[in-house]
C-alpha positions as CSV (number, residue, x, y, z in Angstrom):
1,M,0.1,15.6,81.3
2,N,0.7,16.1,85.0
3,R,1.8,19.7,85.1
4,H,2.4,19.6,88.9
5,K,5.4,17.3,88.5
6,S,8.5,18.9,90.1
7,T,9.6,21.9,88.1
8,F,13.0,21.6,89.8
9,A,13.9,18.4,87.9
10,P,16.8,19.0,85.5
11,R,16.0,19.3,81.8
12,A,16.8,16.2,79.7
13,D,18.9,18.3,77.3
14,G,21.0,19.7,80.2
15,R,20.1,23.3,79.5
16,P,19.6,25.6,82.4
17,R,16.0,26.3,83.4
18,I,14.8,29.6,81.9
19,G,11.8,31.8,82.9
20,L,10.1,34.7,81.2
21,N,8.3,37.4,83.2
22,L,6.2,40.0,81.6
23,A,4.8,43.1,83.4
24,G,1.7,45.0,82.5
25,G,1.0,48.3,80.8
26,G,-2.3,48.2,79.0
27,P,-2.5,47.5,75.2
28,L,0.5,49.7,74.7
29,G,2.6,47.6,77.1
30,G,1.6,44.4,75.4
31,I,2.5,45.8,72.0
32,Y,5.9,47.0,73.4
33,E,6.6,43.5,74.8
34,I,5.8,41.8,71.4
35,G,8.3,44.2,69.6
36,A,10.9,43.6,72.3
37,L,10.4,39.8,72.2
38,C,10.9,39.9,68.4
39,A,14.2,41.6,68.9
40,L,15.3,39.1,71.5
41,Q,14.3,36.1,69.5
42,E,16.2,37.4,66.5
43,S,19.3,38.6,68.4
44,L,19.9,35.6,70.7
45,D,21.1,32.2,69.6
46,G,20.5,29.2,71.8
47,I,17.0,30.1,73.1
48,D,13.5,29.4,71.8
49,F,11.0,31.7,73.5
50,N,8.3,29.2,72.9
51,D,10.3,26.5,74.7
52,L,11.0,28.0,78.1
53,D,10.5,26.3,81.5
54,V,8.1,28.8,83.1
55,Y,6.0,31.8,81.9
56,V,4.7,34.4,84.2
57,G,2.4,37.3,83.1
58,V,0.9,40.2,85.0
59,S,-1.9,42.4,83.6
60,A,-1.4,42.9,79.8
61,G,1.8,40.9,80.1
62,S,-0.4,37.9,81.0
63,L,-1.9,37.9,77.6
64,V,1.5,37.8,75.9
65,A,2.8,35.2,78.3
66,A,-0.2,33.0,77.8
67,A,0.1,33.2,74.0
68,M,3.8,32.4,74.2
69,A,3.2,29.4,76.5
70,N,0.5,28.3,74.0
71,G,3.0,28.1,71.1
72,Y,2.4,31.5,69.5
73,S,5.8,33.0,68.5
74,P,6.5,36.7,68.9
75,T,6.2,37.2,65.1
76,E,2.9,35.3,65.0
77,M,1.6,37.6,67.8
78,Y,2.8,40.6,65.7
79,R,0.8,39.4,62.7
80,I,-2.3,38.6,64.7
81,L,-2.5,41.5,67.2
82,I,-0.6,44.2,65.4
83,D,-0.9,43.5,61.7
84,Q,-4.4,42.0,62.2
85,D,-3.5,39.5,59.4
86,P,-6.8,38.5,57.7
87,R,-5.3,35.1,56.9
88,Y,-5.9,34.0,60.5
89,D,-9.3,32.5,61.1
90,D,-10.0,34.8,64.0
91,P,-8.2,38.1,63.5
92,F,-7.9,40.4,66.5
93,R,-10.1,43.5,66.6
94,P,-8.8,46.5,68.7
95,E,-12.4,47.4,69.8
96,L,-12.4,44.4,72.0
97,F,-10.5,46.5,74.6
98,L,-13.2,49.2,74.4
99,Q,-16.5,47.3,74.6
100,P,-18.8,49.1,77.1
101,A,-19.6,47.1,80.3
102,Y,-23.3,47.2,79.7
103,R,-24.0,44.4,82.2
104,E,-22.2,46.3,84.9
105,Y,-24.1,49.5,84.1
106,W,-27.4,47.7,84.3
107,Q,-26.6,45.9,87.5
108,R,-25.5,49.1,89.2
109,A,-28.6,51.0,87.9
110,L,-30.8,48.4,89.6
111,T,-29.3,49.4,92.9
112,I,-30.2,53.1,92.6
113,P,-33.7,52.8,94.1
114,R,-32.5,50.9,97.2
115,A,-29.6,53.4,97.6
116,L,-31.9,56.4,97.4
117,F,-34.2,54.8,100.0
118,D,-31.2,54.1,102.3
119,A,-30.0,57.7,102.0
120,A,-33.4,59.1,102.8
121,W,-33.9,56.7,105.7
122,R,-30.5,57.8,107.2
123,M,-31.5,61.4,106.9
124,V,-34.8,60.8,108.6
125,T,-33.6,58.5,111.4
126,R,-30.2,60.1,112.1
127,S,-30.6,63.7,111.0
128,E,-28.7,64.9,114.1
129,D,-25.5,63.2,113.2
130,V,-25.7,62.4,109.5
131,S,-25.2,65.2,107.0
132,L,-26.7,65.3,103.5
133,P,-23.4,64.4,101.8
134,G,-22.9,61.6,104.3
135,A,-26.3,60.2,103.5
136,L,-25.8,60.5,99.8
137,S,-22.5,58.6,100.1
138,T,-24.7,55.4,100.0
139,L,-25.2,56.2,96.3
140,G,-21.6,55.2,95.7
141,R,-22.7,51.6,95.4
142,A,-24.6,52.6,92.2
143,I,-21.4,53.8,90.5
144,P,-20.2,51.2,87.9
145,T,-16.9,49.6,88.9
146,G,-15.6,49.7,85.4
147,I,-16.2,51.4,82.0
148,F,-15.2,48.7,79.6
149,D,-16.1,45.0,79.4
150,V,-13.1,42.7,79.9
151,G,-15.4,39.8,79.1
152,A,-15.0,40.5,75.4
153,I,-11.3,39.9,75.7
154,S,-11.8,36.7,77.6
155,E,-14.2,35.4,75.0
156,Y,-11.8,36.1,72.2
157,L,-8.9,34.5,74.0
158,A,-11.0,31.4,74.7
159,R,-11.6,31.0,71.0
160,V,-7.9,31.5,70.2
161,F,-6.5,29.2,72.9
162,S,-9.1,26.5,72.1
163,A,-8.0,26.3,68.4
164,P,-6.3,23.1,67.2
165,G,-2.8,22.8,68.5
166,H,-3.5,25.2,71.5
167,C,-5.0,24.9,74.9
168,N,-7.1,26.9,77.3
169,D,-6.5,24.6,80.3
170,F,-3.6,25.2,82.6
171,R,-3.6,21.5,83.5
172,Q,-3.3,20.3,79.9
173,L,-0.9,23.0,78.8
174,E,2.5,21.6,78.0
175,K,4.3,24.6,79.4
176,C,4.3,25.9,82.9
177,L,2.3,29.2,82.9
178,Y,1.3,31.4,85.8
179,V,-1.1,34.3,85.5
180,I,-1.1,36.8,88.4
181,A,-4.2,38.6,89.6
182,T,-5.2,40.3,92.8
183,D,-8.0,39.1,95.1
184,L,-10.0,42.3,95.6
185,D,-11.4,41.2,99.0
186,T,-8.1,40.2,100.6
187,G,-5.6,42.3,98.7
188,R,-3.4,39.2,98.1
189,S,-2.0,38.1,94.8
190,V,-3.2,34.8,93.3
191,K,-1.3,32.6,90.9
192,F,-3.7,31.1,88.4
193,G,-2.1,28.0,87.1
194,A,-0.9,26.9,90.6
195,R,-2.5,24.0,92.4
196,G,-6.0,25.0,93.5
197,H,-6.2,27.7,90.8
198,D,-5.4,25.7,87.7
199,H,-9.0,24.7,87.0
200,V,-9.8,28.2,85.8
201,P,-9.6,28.7,82.0
202,I,-6.5,30.5,80.9
203,S,-8.6,33.1,79.1
204,T,-10.6,33.9,82.3
205,A,-7.4,34.2,84.4
206,V,-5.9,36.6,81.8
207,A,-9.1,38.7,81.9
208,A,-8.9,38.9,85.7
209,S,-5.2,39.9,85.6
210,C,-6.0,42.6,83.1
211,A,-9.0,44.1,85.0
212,L,-7.5,47.5,85.9
213,P,-9.8,49.0,88.6
214,G,-11.9,51.9,87.2
215,L,-11.5,50.8,83.6
216,Y,-12.7,47.2,83.9
217,P,-15.0,45.6,86.5
218,P,-13.5,43.0,88.7
219,V,-13.8,39.5,87.3
220,E,-15.7,36.9,89.4
221,I,-14.2,33.5,89.7
222,D,-15.6,30.9,92.0
223,G,-17.4,33.6,94.0
224,N,-14.3,35.7,94.5
225,F,-13.5,38.9,92.6
226,Y,-10.1,39.6,91.0
227,V,-8.5,42.7,89.6
228,D,-5.2,43.7,87.9
229,G,-2.2,41.6,89.1
230,A,0.1,44.6,89.1
231,L,-1.4,46.1,92.2
232,L,1.0,44.3,94.5
233,R,4.1,43.6,92.4
234,T,5.3,44.7,89.0
235,L,7.0,41.5,87.6
236,H,6.5,38.7,90.2
237,A,9.9,37.3,89.1
238,S,10.1,35.4,92.3
239,V,7.4,33.1,90.9
240,S,9.9,31.9,88.2
241,L,12.8,31.7,90.6
242,D,10.7,29.7,93.1
243,E,10.0,27.3,90.2
244,G,13.7,26.6,89.9
245,A,14.5,29.0,87.0
246,E,18.2,29.7,86.9
247,F,17.9,32.5,84.4
248,V,14.9,34.8,84.2
249,I,14.3,37.3,81.4
250,C,12.0,40.2,82.4
251,L,10.2,42.8,80.3
252,N,8.7,45.9,81.8
253,P,7.2,48.4,79.3
254,L,6.4,51.3,81.7
255,V,9.0,53.6,83.3
256,P,8.7,57.1,84.7
257,Y,9.9,59.9,82.5
258,D,12.9,62.1,83.7
259,A,11.7,65.5,82.5
260,R,14.6,67.3,84.3
261,Q,17.3,65.2,82.7
262,Y,15.6,65.1,79.3
263,P,13.6,68.3,79.2
264,K,13.7,68.6,75.4
265,I,13.0,65.9,72.9
266,G,13.4,67.2,69.4
267,S,11.7,70.6,69.3
268,V,9.3,69.9,72.1
269,H,9.9,70.9,75.7
270,H,8.7,68.5,78.4
271,D,10.4,70.0,81.5
272,K,7.1,70.4,83.4
273,L,4.8,67.5,83.2
274,T,2.0,69.4,84.9
275,A,1.5,71.2,81.6
276,G,0.0,68.0,80.3
277,G,-2.7,68.1,82.9
278,L,-4.1,65.3,85.0
279,P,-3.5,62.4,82.5
280,L,0.3,63.0,82.6
281,V,0.4,63.6,86.3
282,L,-1.4,60.3,86.9
283,S,0.7,58.4,84.4
284,Q,4.0,59.6,85.9
285,T,2.7,58.8,89.4
286,F,1.6,55.3,88.5
287,R,4.9,54.6,86.6
288,A,7.0,55.9,89.5
289,I,5.2,53.7,92.0
290,I,5.4,50.5,90.0
291,H,9.0,51.1,88.9
292,S,10.4,51.9,92.4
293,R,8.6,48.8,93.7
294,M,10.2,46.7,90.9
295,K,13.7,48.1,91.7
296,V,13.3,47.0,95.3
297,G,12.2,43.6,94.2
298,M,15.1,43.2,91.7
299,S,17.7,44.1,94.5
300,K,16.1,41.4,96.8
301,Y,16.4,38.7,94.1
302,R,20.1,39.0,94.1
303,A,20.3,38.2,97.8
304,L,17.5,35.6,97.9
305,Y,18.5,33.7,94.7
306,P,22.3,34.2,94.5
307,H,22.7,31.3,92.0
308,A,20.2,32.7,89.5
309,D,20.5,35.5,87.0
310,V,17.7,38.0,86.4
311,V,18.0,40.3,83.3
312,L,15.5,43.2,82.8
313,F,14.7,45.0,79.6
314,E,12.6,48.2,79.6
315,P,12.4,51.6,78.0
316,S,14.9,54.3,79.1
317,H,13.8,57.2,81.3
318,A,14.3,59.5,78.3
319,D,11.8,57.5,76.2
320,A,9.3,60.2,75.3
321,E,7.8,57.9,72.7
322,M,6.5,55.5,75.3
323,F,5.7,58.0,78.0
324,F,3.6,60.4,76.0
325,A,1.8,57.7,74.0
326,N,-1.7,56.8,75.2
327,V,-1.5,53.5,77.2
328,F,-4.8,52.4,75.8
329,S,-4.3,53.6,72.2
330,Y,-4.1,51.0,69.5
331,T,-3.7,53.4,66.6
332,D,0.1,53.7,66.7
333,R,0.7,49.9,67.3
334,H,3.1,49.5,64.4
335,K,5.1,52.5,65.5
336,I,5.3,51.4,69.1
337,A,6.2,47.8,68.1
338,E,9.0,49.0,65.9
339,H,10.2,51.4,68.6
340,A,10.3,48.5,71.1
341,Y,12.2,46.3,68.6
342,Q,14.9,49.0,68.0
343,R,15.1,50.0,71.7
344,T,15.7,46.4,72.7
345,R,18.4,45.9,70.0
346,Q,20.1,49.1,71.2
347,D,19.9,48.0,74.8
348,L,21.5,44.6,74.0
349,L,24.3,46.3,72.1
350,A,24.9,49.0,74.8
351,R,25.0,46.4,77.5
352,Y,26.9,43.7,75.5
353,E,29.9,43.6,77.8
354,E,27.7,43.2,80.8
355,L,25.1,40.8,79.3
356,A,27.3,38.5,77.1
357,P,28.8,36.6,80.0
358,V,25.4,36.2,81.6
359,F,23.8,34.8,78.5
360,T,26.8,32.6,77.7
361,R,26.6,31.1,81.2
362,H,23.2,29.8,80.2
363,G,24.1,28.6,76.8
364,I,22.9,31.7,74.9
365,E,24.9,33.8,72.5
366,I,24.2,37.4,71.6
367,R,24.3,37.9,67.8
368,L,26.5,41.0,67.4
369,D,26.2,40.8,63.6
370,H,22.4,41.4,63.9
371,L,22.8,44.2,66.4
372,L,25.3,46.0,64.3
373,D,23.1,45.9,61.3
374,Q,21.4,49.2,61.5
375,D,19.1,48.5,58.5
376,R,17.1,45.9,60.3
377,V,13.4,46.7,60.8
378,L,10.7,44.7,62.5
379,S,8.4,44.4,59.6
380,D,11.1,42.7,57.5
381,M,12.0,40.4,60.4
382,V,8.4,39.3,60.7
383,K,8.1,38.7,56.9
384,Q,11.3,36.6,56.9
385,A,10.1,34.6,59.9
386,H,6.8,34.0,58.2
387,A,8.5,32.9,55.0
388,K,10.8,30.5,56.9
389,R,7.8,29.1,58.8
390,S,5.9,28.6,55.6
391,T,8.8,26.7,54.1
392,T,9.1,24.6,57.2
393,E,5.4,23.8,57.2
394,R,5.5,22.8,53.5
395,L,8.5,20.6,54.2
396,N,6.7,19.0,57.1
397,D,3.6,18.4,54.9
398,T,5.8,16.8,52.2
399,L,7.4,14.5,54.8
400,D,4.0,13.6,56.2
401,Q,2.8,12.7,52.8
402,L,5.9,10.6,52.1
403,E,5.5,8.8,55.4
404,R,1.8,8.0,54.6
405,W,2.8,6.8,51.1
406,L,5.5,4.5,52.6
407,Q,3.1,3.1,55.1
408,Y,0.6,2.4,52.3
409,R,3.3,0.7,50.2
410,A,4.3,-1.4,53.2
411,K,0.8,-2.6,53.6
412,A,0.2,-3.2,49.9
413,E,3.4,-5.3,49.2
414,P,2.4,-8.3,51.4
415,Q,-1.0,-8.3,49.8
416,A,0.5,-8.3,46.4
417,A,2.9,-11.2,47.4
């Protein structure tokens, strides 16, 4: 397949070109996006999230986007990543996110003798203008650039994407996929999957996009080093729009918490985030930065792409469930996925009057009957989807067997004659 053919060419079925953009947010963000995608898949008629025109993923969103482009449905991802269904040949293990970066530790440890020598030499030769702290600053090169090994995630994804029916090569992938990372030495974003960057295995590109500085060491690719793709932009929705997408659906799992507007959730007061110490201060700061940047980008899209529609789904600013959860925790994955599923359903219902005409314009209908059914839960939806898929697979197997039998009979009859 020549995946560089013009993406602006109209679809054979006449359907508008649709893109999916997924932002980052650590393991928690990926889990949220899976739950939200399950809600969207169930609540929308006229769209198959495994048959879109372009997929764009940033940071943790790149893992989900790559899986979607590889044919894994939202419910399958739920069963693999969240349920850890043992019926899959290579079930996901949460500890993959937390493998110590032993190689990085060792490589940095080897630099300590040289760094100590340089510090001592500076003090001896430039004692009049170099202080002790200044000389010791050379030891900074011995500090590991990350705590955990993103390579373990890359190796797992390489196995999953290389399984029969899937693909770990951008050039051979049937869908248009872009994984965004940041070149550490230039500060520029890079689109893996674009010409010149499509020879890189998808699994390696995802690892680079997920390499959050401080937690994961930069990923070396072709002599360059790459880190988290969210450093420059949150969603990179312009990538889908530049590919000719007329409708772009965006998911962003991280928003700042408005403690003044929602100071009390249940019986717990959260009016002063400083009470939570440094982790909450850093979390709020990071979320505020990426969210304000995203809002600026969304406003520009309306002016730069007036004939396209961009719809964003994200938690509310009152969402204590998402804000106070540990971004790197995997323990509450079922709870977070269910929360995302229900939140997205509520958002669709609350914005129905606004969104229905937009979706209809692109041949998609919102299922009000599903949204009004308050008894729906994600686990039941996943079971139903699995049962339906199993039935379809059995039917396909039966049809394949019938076709083989007919072919055998067609060959046997002339011989009998």
